[in-house]
FITIDO-742888 format. One record per atom (N, C-alpha, C): residue number from 1; atom name; x, y, z. Coordinates in Angstrom, 2 decimals. Example, Ala and Ser with C-alpha at 12.3 -4.5 7.8 and 13.67 -1.06 7.14 Angstrom:
REM FITIDO-742888
+-----+----+---------+---------+---------+
|   k |  a |    east |   north |      up |
+-----+----+---------+---------+---------+
|   1 |  N |   13.19 |   -5.69 |    7.80 |
|   1 | CA |   12.30 |   -4.50 |    7.80 |
|   1 |  C |   13.20 |   -3.30 |    7.80 |
|   2 |  N |   12.85 |   -2.25 |    7.08 |
|   2 | CA |   13.67 |   -1.06 |    7.14 |
|   2 |  C |   12.90 |    0.03 |    7.87 |
+-----+----+---------+---------+---------+
END
This chain:
REM FITIDO-742888
+-----+----+---------+---------+---------+
|   k |  a |    east |   north |      up |
+-----+----+---------+---------+---------+
|   1 |  N |  -52.84 |   31.98 |  -17.40 |
|   1 | CA |  -52.17 |   30.93 |  -16.65 |
|   1 |  C |  -50.86 |   30.54 |  -17.31 |
|   2 |  N |  -50.79 |   30.57 |  -18.64 |
|   2 | CA |  -49.55 |   30.18 |  -19.32 |
|   2 |  C |  -48.43 |   31.19 |  -19.06 |
|   3 |  N |  -48.78 |   32.45 |  -18.88 |
|   3 | CA |  -47.78 |   33.47 |  -18.58 |
|   3 |  C |  -47.14 |   33.19 |  -17.22 |
|   4 |  N |  -47.97 |   32.82 |  -16.26 |
|   4 | CA |  -47.48 |   32.47 |  -14.93 |
|   4 |  C |  -46.53 |   31.27 |  -15.01 |
|   5 |  N |  -46.91 |   30.25 |  -15.75 |
|   5 | CA |  -46.08 |   29.05 |  -15.89 |
|   5 |  C |  -44.77 |   29.38 |  -16.60 |
|   6 |  N |  -44.83 |   30.25 |  -17.59 |
|   6 | CA |  -43.63 |   30.67 |  -18.32 |
|   6 |  C |  -42.66 |   31.40 |  -17.39 |
|   7 |  N |  -43.18 |   32.26 |  -16.54 |
|   7 | CA |  -42.34 |   32.99 |  -15.59 |
|   7 |  C |  -41.69 |   32.02 |  -14.60 |
|   8 |  N |  -42.46 |   31.05 |  -14.14 |
|   8 | CA |  -41.93 |   30.05 |  -13.20 |
|   8 |  C |  -40.82 |   29.23 |  -13.86 |
|   9 |  N |  -41.00 |   28.86 |  -15.12 |
|   9 | CA |  -39.98 |   28.08 |  -15.82 |
|   9 |  C |  -38.71 |   28.91 |  -16.03 |
|  10 |  N |  -38.85 |   30.19 |  -16.32 |
|  10 | CA |  -37.69 |   31.06 |  -16.45 |
|  10 |  C |  -36.95 |   31.15 |  -15.11 |
|  11 |  N |  -37.71 |   31.24 |  -14.04 |
|  11 | CA |  -37.11 |   31.29 |  -12.70 |
|  11 |  C |  -36.37 |   29.99 |  -12.39 |
|  12 |  N |  -36.93 |   28.87 |  -12.83 |
|  12 | CA |  -36.27 |   27.57 |  -12.63 |
|  12 |  C |  -34.94 |   27.52 |  -13.38 |
|  13 |  N |  -34.92 |   28.01 |  -14.61 |
|  13 | CA |  -33.68 |   28.04 |  -15.39 |
|  13 |  C |  -32.65 |   28.95 |  -14.74 |
|  14 |  N |  -33.08 |   30.12 |  -14.28 |
|  14 | CA |  -32.18 |   31.05 |  -13.61 |
|  14 |  C |  -31.61 |   30.43 |  -12.35 |
|  15 |  N |  -32.46 |   29.73 |  -11.62 |
|  15 | CA |  -32.05 |   29.08 |  -10.39 |
|  15 |  C |  -30.97 |   28.02 |  -10.67 |
|  16 |  N |  -31.19 |   27.18 |  -11.67 |
|  16 | CA |  -30.20 |   26.15 |  -12.01 |
|  16 |  C |  -28.88 |   26.76 |  -12.46 |
|  17 |  N |  -28.95 |   27.83 |  -13.23 |
|  17 | CA |  -27.74 |   28.51 |  -13.69 |
|  17 |  C |  -26.95 |   29.06 |  -12.50 |
|  18 |  N |  -27.66 |   29.68 |  -11.57 |
|  18 | CA |  -26.99 |   30.22 |  -10.39 |
|  18 |  C |  -26.40 |   29.11 |   -9.52 |
|  19 |  N |  -27.08 |   27.97 |   -9.44 |
|  19 | CA |  -26.55 |   26.84 |   -8.67 |
|  19 |  C |  -25.22 |   26.38 |   -9.26 |
|  20 |  N |  -25.16 |   26.28 |  -10.59 |
|  20 | CA |  -23.91 |   25.86 |  -11.25 |
|  20 |  C |  -22.79 |   26.87 |  -11.00 |
|  21 |  N |  -23.13 |   28.16 |  -11.06 |
|  21 | CA |  -22.13 |   29.19 |  -10.83 |
|  21 |  C |  -21.59 |   29.13 |   -9.40 |
|  22 |  N |  -22.48 |   28.95 |   -8.44 |
|  22 | CA |  -22.04 |   28.84 |   -7.04 |
|  22 |  C |  -21.19 |   27.59 |   -6.83 |
|  23 |  N |  -21.57 |   26.47 |   -7.44 |
|  23 | CA |  -20.79 |   25.24 |   -7.30 |
|  23 |  C |  -19.38 |   25.43 |   -7.86 |
|  24 |  N |  -19.27 |   26.13 |   -8.99 |
|  24 | CA |  -17.97 |   26.40 |   -9.59 |
|  24 |  C |  -17.12 |   27.26 |   -8.65 |
|  25 |  N |  -17.73 |   28.30 |   -8.09 |
|  25 | CA |  -17.00 |   29.18 |   -7.17 |
|  25 |  C |  -16.58 |   28.43 |   -5.91 |
|  26 |  N |  -17.47 |   27.59 |   -5.40 |
|  26 | CA |  -17.17 |   26.82 |   -4.19 |
|  26 |  C |  -15.98 |   25.90 |   -4.41 |
|  27 |  N |  -15.94 |   25.25 |   -5.57 |
|  27 | CA |  -14.85 |   24.31 |   -5.87 |
|  27 |  C |  -13.50 |   25.01 |   -6.02 |
|  28 |  N |  -13.51 |   26.31 |   -6.31 |
|  28 | CA |  -12.26 |   27.05 |   -6.48 |
|  28 |  C |  -11.69 |   27.56 |   -5.16 |
|  29 |  N |  -12.51 |   27.58 |   -4.12 |
|  29 | CA |  -12.08 |   28.13 |   -2.83 |
|  29 |  C |  -11.67 |   27.02 |   -1.87 |
|  30 |  N |  -10.76 |   27.33 |   -0.92 |
|  30 | CA |  -10.32 |   26.31 |    0.04 |
|  30 |  C |  -11.43 |   25.98 |    1.03 |
|  31 |  N |  -11.42 |   24.72 |    1.47 |
|  31 | CA |  -12.40 |   24.31 |    2.48 |
|  31 |  C |  -11.69 |   24.02 |    3.78 |
|  32 |  N |  -12.44 |   23.91 |    4.84 |
|  32 | CA |  -11.86 |   23.57 |    6.13 |
|  32 |  C |  -11.78 |   24.76 |    7.05 |
|  33 |  N |  -10.81 |   24.70 |    7.95 |
|  33 | CA |  -10.62 |   25.78 |    8.91 |
|  33 |  C |   -9.14 |   25.95 |    9.21 |
|  34 |  N |   -8.80 |   27.12 |    9.71 |
|  34 | CA |   -7.41 |   27.40 |   10.06 |
|  34 |  C |   -7.19 |   27.00 |   11.52 |
|  35 |  N |   -6.15 |   26.21 |   11.74 |
|  35 | CA |   -5.80 |   25.71 |   13.06 |
|  35 |  C |   -4.46 |   26.35 |   13.46 |
|  36 |  N |   -4.35 |   26.78 |   14.71 |
|  36 | CA |   -3.11 |   27.35 |   15.22 |
|  36 |  C |   -2.50 |   26.34 |   16.19 |
|  37 |  N |   -1.25 |   25.97 |   15.93 |
|  37 | CA |   -0.52 |   25.10 |   16.85 |
|  37 |  C |    0.61 |   25.90 |   17.46 |
|  38 |  N |    0.72 |   25.85 |   18.78 |
|  38 | CA |    1.78 |   26.58 |   19.47 |
|  38 |  C |    2.86 |   25.61 |   19.89 |
|  39 |  N |    4.08 |   25.94 |   19.50 |
|  39 | CA |    5.26 |   25.18 |   19.91 |
|  39 |  C |    6.22 |   26.18 |   20.54 |
|  40 |  N |    6.40 |   26.08 |   21.82 |
|  40 | CA |    7.23 |   27.06 |   22.52 |
|  40 |  C |    6.55 |   28.41 |   22.47 |
|  41 |  N |    7.27 |   29.41 |   22.00 |
|  41 | CA |    6.71 |   30.76 |   21.88 |
|  41 |  C |    6.23 |   31.06 |   20.46 |
|  42 |  N |    6.25 |   30.07 |   19.58 |
|  42 | CA |    5.90 |   30.28 |   18.18 |
|  42 |  C |    4.53 |   29.71 |   17.86 |
|  43 |  N |    3.84 |   30.38 |   16.95 |
|  43 | CA |    2.55 |   29.90 |   16.47 |
|  43 |  C |    2.71 |   29.46 |   15.02 |
|  44 |  N |    2.16 |   28.29 |   14.70 |
|  44 | CA |    2.20 |   27.75 |   13.36 |
|  44 |  C |    0.77 |   27.56 |   12.87 |
|  45 |  N |    0.50 |   27.99 |   11.65 |
|  45 | CA |   -0.85 |   27.99 |   11.11 |
|  45 |  C |   -1.01 |   26.88 |   10.07 |
|  46 |  N |   -2.12 |   26.15 |   10.20 |
|  46 | CA |   -2.42 |   25.04 |    9.32 |
|  46 |  C |   -3.85 |   25.15 |    8.80 |
|  47 |  N |   -4.06 |   24.65 |    7.59 |
|  47 | CA |   -5.41 |   24.52 |    7.03 |
|  47 |  C |   -5.82 |   23.07 |    7.20 |
|  48 |  N |   -6.89 |   22.85 |    7.93 |
|  48 | CA |   -7.35 |   21.49 |    8.24 |
|  48 |  C |   -8.68 |   21.26 |    7.54 |
|  49 |  N |   -8.76 |   20.15 |    6.77 |
|  49 | CA |   -9.99 |   19.82 |    6.04 |
|  49 |  C |  -10.08 |   18.32 |    5.83 |
|  50 |  N |  -11.24 |   17.86 |    5.40 |
|  50 | CA |  -11.45 |   16.44 |    5.15 |
|  50 |  C |  -11.33 |   16.15 |    3.66 |
|  51 |  N |  -10.69 |   15.02 |    3.37 |
|  51 | CA |  -10.58 |   14.52 |    2.00 |
|  51 |  C |  -11.09 |   13.09 |    2.03 |
|  52 |  N |  -12.38 |   12.94 |    1.75 |
|  52 | CA |  -13.00 |   11.63 |    1.92 |
|  52 |  C |  -13.14 |   11.34 |    3.39 |
|  53 |  N |  -12.56 |   10.24 |    3.85 |
|  53 | CA |  -12.60 |    9.91 |    5.27 |
|  53 |  C |  -11.37 |   10.41 |    6.01 |
|  54 |  N |  -10.38 |   10.90 |    5.28 |
|  54 | CA |   -9.14 |   11.38 |    5.89 |
|  54 |  C |   -9.26 |   12.84 |    6.31 |
|  55 |  N |   -8.55 |   13.16 |    7.37 |
|  55 | CA |   -8.39 |   14.56 |    7.77 |
|  55 |  C |   -7.00 |   15.00 |    7.32 |
|  56 |  N |   -6.96 |   16.05 |    6.52 |
|  56 | CA |   -5.71 |   16.55 |    5.96 |
|  56 |  C |   -5.36 |   17.87 |    6.63 |
|  57 |  N |   -4.09 |   18.02 |    6.98 |
|  57 | CA |   -3.60 |   19.26 |    7.58 |
|  57 |  C |   -2.44 |   19.78 |    6.73 |
|  58 |  N |   -2.64 |   20.95 |    6.12 |
|  58 | CA |   -1.61 |   21.57 |    5.28 |
|  58 |  C |   -1.03 |   22.78 |    6.00 |
|  59 |  N |    0.29 |   22.88 |    6.00 |
|  59 | CA |    0.96 |   24.01 |    6.63 |
|  59 |  C |    0.77 |   25.25 |    5.77 |
|  60 |  N |    0.33 |   26.34 |    6.37 |
|  60 | CA |    0.12 |   27.60 |    5.65 |
|  60 |  C |    1.35 |   28.49 |    5.74 |
|  61 |  N |    1.91 |   28.57 |    6.91 |
|  61 | CA |    3.04 |   29.47 |    7.13 |
|  61 |  C |    2.69 |   30.45 |    8.24 |
|  62 |  N |    3.53 |   31.46 |    8.40 |
|  62 | CA |    3.31 |   32.44 |    9.47 |
|  62 |  C |    3.03 |   33.84 |    8.92 |
|  63 |  N |    2.91 |   33.95 |    7.61 |
|  63 | CA |    2.64 |   35.24 |    6.98 |
|  63 |  C |    1.20 |   35.67 |    7.27 |
|  64 |  N |    1.04 |   36.75 |    8.00 |
|  64 | CA |   -0.29 |   37.21 |    8.44 |
|  64 |  C |   -1.20 |   37.54 |    7.26 |
|  65 |  N |   -0.62 |   38.12 |    6.20 |
|  65 | CA |   -1.44 |   38.48 |    5.04 |
|  65 |  C |   -1.99 |   37.23 |    4.36 |
|  66 |  N |   -1.16 |   36.21 |    4.21 |
|  66 | CA |   -1.59 |   34.96 |    3.59 |
|  66 |  C |   -2.66 |   34.27 |    4.44 |
|  67 |  N |   -2.47 |   34.29 |    5.74 |
|  67 | CA |   -3.43 |   33.67 |    6.66 |
|  67 |  C |   -4.78 |   34.38 |    6.57 |
|  68 |  N |   -4.75 |   35.71 |    6.56 |
|  68 | CA |   -5.99 |   36.48 |    6.47 |
|  68 |  C |   -6.68 |   36.26 |    5.13 |
|  69 |  N |   -5.89 |   36.14 |    4.06 |
|  69 | CA |   -6.45 |   35.88 |    2.73 |
|  69 |  C |   -7.16 |   34.52 |    2.71 |
|  70 |  N |   -6.53 |   33.51 |    3.26 |
|  70 | CA |   -7.14 |   32.18 |    3.31 |
|  70 |  C |   -8.39 |   32.20 |    4.19 |
|  71 |  N |   -8.33 |   32.91 |    5.29 |
|  71 | CA |   -9.50 |   33.02 |    6.19 |
|  71 |  C |  -10.67 |   33.68 |    5.45 |
|  72 |  N |  -10.39 |   34.73 |    4.67 |
|  72 | CA |  -11.43 |   35.39 |    3.89 |
|  72 |  C |  -12.01 |   34.46 |    2.83 |
|  73 |  N |  -11.15 |   33.67 |    2.19 |
|  73 | CA |  -11.62 |   32.72 |    1.18 |
|  73 |  C |  -12.52 |   31.65 |    1.80 |
|  74 |  N |  -12.16 |   31.18 |    2.98 |
|  74 | CA |  -12.98 |   30.18 |    3.68 |
|  74 |  C |  -14.34 |   30.78 |    4.03 |
|  75 |  N |  -14.34 |   32.03 |    4.51 |
|  75 | CA |  -15.61 |   32.70 |    4.84 |
|  75 |  C |  -16.47 |   32.88 |    3.59 |
|  76 |  N |  -15.82 |   33.23 |    2.48 |
|  76 | CA |  -16.55 |   33.40 |    1.23 |
|  76 |  C |  -17.15 |   32.06 |    0.78 |
|  77 |  N |  -16.39 |   30.97 |    0.94 |
|  77 | CA |  -16.89 |   29.64 |    0.58 |
|  77 |  C |  -18.11 |   29.28 |    1.42 |
|  78 |  N |  -18.06 |   29.56 |    2.72 |
|  78 | CA |  -19.20 |   29.26 |    3.59 |
|  78 |  C |  -20.43 |   30.06 |    3.17 |
|  79 |  N |  -20.21 |   31.32 |    2.78 |
|  79 | CA |  -21.32 |   32.15 |    2.31 |
|  79 |  C |  -21.92 |   31.56 |    1.04 |
|  80 |  N |  -21.07 |   31.15 |    0.09 |
|  80 | CA |  -21.56 |   30.56 |   -1.16 |
|  80 |  C |  -22.30 |   29.25 |   -0.89 |
|  81 |  N |  -21.81 |   28.45 |    0.06 |
|  81 | CA |  -22.48 |   27.20 |    0.40 |
|  81 |  C |  -23.87 |   27.47 |    0.97 |
|  82 |  N |  -23.99 |   28.51 |    1.77 |
|  82 | CA |  -25.29 |   28.89 |    2.33 |
|  82 |  C |  -26.23 |   29.34 |    1.21 |
|  83 |  N |  -25.73 |   30.16 |    0.30 |
|  83 | CA |  -26.55 |   30.63 |   -0.81 |
|  83 |  C |  -26.99 |   29.47 |   -1.70 |
|  84 |  N |  -26.08 |   28.51 |   -1.92 |
|  84 | CA |  -26.41 |   27.33 |   -2.73 |
|  84 |  C |  -27.52 |   26.52 |   -2.07 |
|  85 |  N |  -27.45 |   26.35 |   -0.77 |
|  85 | CA |  -28.49 |   25.61 |   -0.05 |
|  85 |  C |  -29.85 |   26.32 |   -0.19 |
|  86 |  N |  -29.84 |   27.64 |   -0.10 |
|  86 | CA |  -31.08 |   28.40 |   -0.26 |
|  86 |  C |  -31.64 |   28.25 |   -1.67 |
|  87 |  N |  -30.75 |   28.25 |   -2.67 |
|  87 | CA |  -31.21 |   28.07 |   -4.05 |
|  87 |  C |  -31.80 |   26.68 |   -4.25 |
|  88 |  N |  -31.22 |   25.67 |   -3.63 |
|  88 | CA |  -31.76 |   24.32 |   -3.76 |
|  88 |  C |  -33.14 |   24.22 |   -3.13 |
|  89 |  N |  -33.33 |   24.87 |   -1.99 |
|  89 | CA |  -34.66 |   24.89 |   -1.36 |
|  89 |  C |  -35.66 |   25.62 |   -2.25 |
|  90 |  N |  -35.22 |   26.73 |   -2.82 |
|  90 | CA |  -36.08 |   27.49 |   -3.72 |
|  90 |  C |  -36.45 |   26.65 |   -4.94 |
|  91 |  N |  -35.49 |   25.87 |   -5.43 |
|  91 | CA |  -35.73 |   25.02 |   -6.60 |
|  91 |  C |  -36.78 |   23.95 |   -6.28 |
|  92 |  N |  -36.74 |   23.39 |   -5.07 |
|  92 | CA |  -37.75 |   22.41 |   -4.67 |
|  92 |  C |  -39.15 |   23.03 |   -4.72 |
|  93 |  N |  -39.26 |   24.25 |   -4.24 |
|  93 | CA |  -40.54 |   24.95 |   -4.25 |
|  93 |  C |  -41.00 |   25.21 |   -5.68 |
|  94 |  N |  -40.08 |   25.61 |   -6.54 |
|  94 | CA |  -40.41 |   25.86 |   -7.94 |
|  94 |  C |  -40.91 |   24.59 |   -8.60 |
|  95 |  N |  -40.25 |   23.47 |   -8.34 |
|  95 | CA |  -40.66 |   22.20 |   -8.94 |
|  95 |  C |  -42.06 |   21.79 |   -8.48 |
|  96 |  N |  -42.39 |   22.07 |   -7.23 |
|  96 | CA |  -43.74 |   21.77 |   -6.74 |
|  96 |  C |  -44.78 |   22.61 |   -7.47 |
|  97 |  N |  -44.46 |   23.88 |   -7.73 |
|  97 | CA |  -45.40 |   24.76 |   -8.43 |
|  97 |  C |  -45.58 |   24.31 |   -9.87 |
|  98 |  N |  -44.50 |   23.89 |  -10.52 |
|  98 | CA |  -44.58 |   23.46 |  -11.91 |
|  98 |  C |  -45.43 |   22.20 |  -12.04 |
|  99 |  N |  -45.31 |   21.28 |  -11.10 |
|  99 | CA |  -46.08 |   20.02 |  -11.16 |
|  99 |  C |  -47.48 |   20.29 |  -10.79 |
+-----+----+---------+---------+---------+
END
C-alpha cells in the first residue's frame, strides 16, 4: 500500500510542476482575439483583450506574417489553458486519493 501512495505523491508533484510550467508559458503569450476593422477598402488588424474590467484594443498592423504569428500564439495559449484546466482536474482527483 505504501508503494501505491508513494507513486500517487510523485504524480501529485509532477502535476504541480507541470501546472507551474503551463502558467509560465500562458503568461508569456498574448491573450484575446484578433479583430479586423474595415475602413474603405483597407483592413486594419487589432488585438482585443480584457485588462481587468477594461477592454483593450491594440493595433497590430497589416503585416500578414505578424498577424499569423500572433494568431498562432493565441491558439497556443488556448491549448495551454485547456491543458492547465485538465491538470487541475487531475490534481483534484489525486488529492481525493491521497486523503
